[in-house]
Structures are given as structure tokens and as C-alpha cells.
C-alpha positions, 0 to 999 in steps of 0.5 A: 500500500502506498502513501495515497492508499494509506492516507485514504484508508485513515481518512475514510475510517476517521469519517466513520466508515468501516475500512479494510486495507489489503497490502501485498507486503507484510505491512504498508510501505515495508519495501520502501520504508523498512520493517520498523517504519512500516510497522509503526505506520500500520500501527497508526493506521490501525489506531484510526480504525482501519483493519490491516491485512498484510501479504494479501494480493487482490486477484479479482473484484466481482459483483456480489448483489449490491456489494462487491466481493474482493477476491484475495487470500483470507477472503473474500472481503465484501464491500460497499465501495472498493478503492484501489490505489495502485501503481501496478499496470496489472489491475483486476477487471472491474465488475459492472456497478450494481443497480 
């Protein structure tokens, strides 16, 4: 999870939304900032009410009735809204918006 994803997760949680952050590293920003700083960042995000799951790669986002189902190890994770903040050129296909 990059800076924008972490900031969005914390901000939305502070607004009262239930937020789950999935990150491919053990902790957000670990590859960029190192283990100690990444652990501290994950702690701050958790203090804001975000549920953080590390070592999770999203494989798909699918329609599930009026919700979305995020397919990933440890999931699926059901959501009303999915925000993908990624610099990756390989994003999963998006389902059609539910009515």
C-alpha cells in the first residue's frame, strides 16, 4: 500500500466508515520504508480504525448483489465501495456497478 492508499484508508475510517486495507507486503510501505517504519505506520493506521491485512494480493473484484466481493487470500472481503490505489499496470477487471 502506498502513501495515497494509506492516507485514504485513515481518512475514510476517521469519517466513520468501516475500512479494510489489503497490502501485498507484510505491512504498508515495508519495501520502501523498512520493517520498523512500516510497522509503526500500520500501527497508526490501525489506531484510526482501519483493519490491516498484510501479504494479501487482490486477484479479482466481482459483483456480489449490491456489494462487491474482493477476491484475495483470507477472503473474500465484501464491500460497499472498493478503492484501489495502485501503481501496478496489472489491475483486476472491474465488475459492472450494481443497480
